[in-house]
C-alpha positions in Angstrom: 15.5 -113.3 4.6 14.5 -115.4 7.3 11.7 -114.9 9.7 13.1 -113.1 12.9 13.8 -115.1 15.8 13.0 -112.1 18.4 11.1 -109.0 18.2 12.4 -106.2 20.6 9.4 -104.0 21.1 10.4 -100.5 22.7 9.8 -100.4 26.5 7.8 -97.9 28.1 10.2 -97.2 30.6 12.8 -95.9 28.0 10.6 -92.6 27.6 10.3 -89.9 29.8 7.0 -88.4 31.5 3.5 -88.8 29.7 4.2 -86.0 27.2 6.2 -88.8 25.5 3.7 -91.1 25.3 2.8 -90.0 22.0 6.3 -90.6 20.6 6.3 -94.3 22.2 3.1 -95.2 20.7 4.5 -94.1 17.3 7.6 -96.0 17.5 5.7 -99.1 19.1 3.4 -98.7 15.9 6.5 -98.9 13.4 8.0 -101.6 14.9 4.8 -103.8 14.8 4.5 -102.6 11.1 7.9 -103.7 10.4 7.5 -107.0 12.0 4.5 -107.6 10.1 5.8 -106.7 6.8 9.1 -108.9 7.6 6.7 -112.0 8.3 4.5 -111.4 5.5 7.2 -111.0 3.0 8.8 -114.3 4.4 5.3 -116.3 4.2 4.3 -114.8 0.8 7.7 -114.6 -0.4 9.2 -111.7 -2.4 7.2 -112.1 -5.6 6.3 -108.4 -5.5 6.9 -105.5 -3.3 4.8 -102.9 -5.1 1.5 -103.6 -7.1 3.6 -101.9 -10.3 7.2 -103.7 -9.7 7.6 -107.1 -10.0 10.8 -108.5 -8.0 10.1 -112.1 -9.0 11.9 -111.5 -12.5 15.3 -112.9 -12.9 17.3 -113.4 -16.2 18.8 -116.5 -16.0 22.4 -117.0 -17.7 24.5 -120.0 -18.6 28.1 -121.1 -18.5 30.4 -123.7 -18.7 33.1 -124.8 -16.4 35.5 -123.0 -19.1 34.1 -119.9 -18.7 32.9 -118.0 -22.3 29.7 -116.1 -23.6 26.6 -117.2 -24.8 24.6 -115.7 -27.8 20.9 -115.8 -26.2 17.9 -116.1 -28.4 15.5 -116.5 -25.1 16.3 -115.4 -21.6 13.0 -115.8 -19.3 13.0 -116.7 -15.7 11.3 -116.0 -12.5 12.7 -116.5 -9.1 10.6 -116.8 -6.1 12.1 -116.1 -2.6 10.2 -117.5 0.5 12.6 -117.4 3.6 15.4 -119.6 2.6 13.2 -121.8 -0.2 14.2 -120.6 -3.6 11.9 -121.7 -6.5 12.9 -121.1 -10.1 11.3 -121.0 -13.5 13.3 -120.5 -16.7 13.2 -120.9 -20.5 17.1 -120.1 -22.0 17.8 -120.6 -25.8 21.1 -119.8 -27.0 22.6 -120.1 -30.7 26.3 -119.9 -30.1 28.6 -119.8 -27.2 32.5 -119.9 -26.6 32.0 -121.6 -23.4 33.3 -125.1 -22.6 33.6 -127.9 -20.2 30.1 -129.0 -18.3 27.0 -126.6 -18.7 25.2 -125.0 -15.4 22.5 -122.2 -15.2 23.6 -119.2 -12.6 21.4 -119.3 -9.8 20.3 -116.2 -8.4 21.0 -117.2 -4.5 23.8 -119.5 -3.0 22.9 -123.2 -2.3 23.1 -124.3 1.3 25.6 -126.5 2.6 24.6 -130.2 2.4 26.5 -133.7 2.4 24.6 -134.5 -0.9 22.7 -133.0 -3.6 19.1 -133.4 -2.7 17.8 -130.4 -4.8 17.1 -131.7 -8.4 14.6 -129.8 -10.7 13.4 -130.9 -14.1 14.5 -129.7 -17.5 12.7 -130.0 -20.8 15.4 -129.9 -23.6 15.3 -129.1 -27.2 17.8 -129.1 -30.1 20.6 -130.9 -27.5 22.1 -134.0 -28.5 23.0 -136.5 -25.8 24.0 -139.9 -26.3 25.0 -143.1 -24.5 21.9 -144.2 -23.4 21.0 -141.0 -21.8 17.4 -139.9 -22.4 16.7 -136.7 -20.4 18.4 -133.9 -18.2 17.6 -132.8 -15.0 19.2 -129.6 -13.0 21.1 -130.1 -9.8 21.2 -127.4 -7.2 25.2 -127.5 -6.1 25.7 -127.0 -2.6 27.5 -124.1 -1.3 27.6 -122.6 -5.2 25.7 -120.3 -7.2 25.6 -123.4 -9.8 22.5 -125.3 -11.2 24.4 -127.9 -13.1 22.5 -129.7 -16.1 23.3 -133.5 -15.8 22.2 -136.2 -18.4 20.1 -139.2 -17.1 18.9 -142.5 -18.4 17.7 -146.1 -17.7 21.0 -148.1 -17.2 23.6 -145.3 -18.0 25.5 -143.4 -15.3 24.4 -139.7 -14.6 27.1 -137.5 -16.1 27.5 -133.7 -16.1 26.1 -132.4 -19.7 28.9 -130.8 -21.9 28.3 -127.1 -23.4 26.7 -127.3 -26.6 27.2 -124.8 -29.3 23.2 -124.0 -29.4 20.0 -125.5 -27.6 17.0 -124.8 -25.3 16.4 -125.4 -21.6 13.1 -125.0 -20.1 12.9 -126.0 -16.4 12.1 -125.8 -12.9 14.3 -126.1 -9.7 13.7 -125.5 -6.0 16.4 -125.3 -3.4 17.3 -124.0 0.0 19.3 -121.2 0.1 21.3 -119.3 2.9 19.9 -116.9 5.0 20.1 -113.2 4.9 21.0 -112.8 1.3 
């Protein structure tokens, strides 16, 4: 959710005589409370709505460009949304898969449209083999999609998508700009 561009408050002229004054003030107070709640949610993010309900929990899932299923041994994630900014933290481990092609994390919000791929996050891999001079992994939020593609990187080696592996673990963090009004 984005911050409201304009606030339309009730007008006194829309209410009748002085007996309607209570209704006018009540409507005005409700409108101001709604406005304040919207601003607070956008500034603080949607971490919590109520003290006993944590809306930041997000279950991260993987897929491949050749769709399949994953057998997860760990799926822990948090998604913090502040306006159109989305911040993700995740820990995903799998022991088997039927997926193929290139590996990606399914993101909770669509990534904004961009000419490039400016939203790159960090990944700590475990039990994943990637050779050819590659020494690490990153996650790229792909514009206009719900995909965080996993890429291999290394000194003197071209970056490339990571092929789906039979098993492994990815611990990561990604921050990207989403689309408004999701």
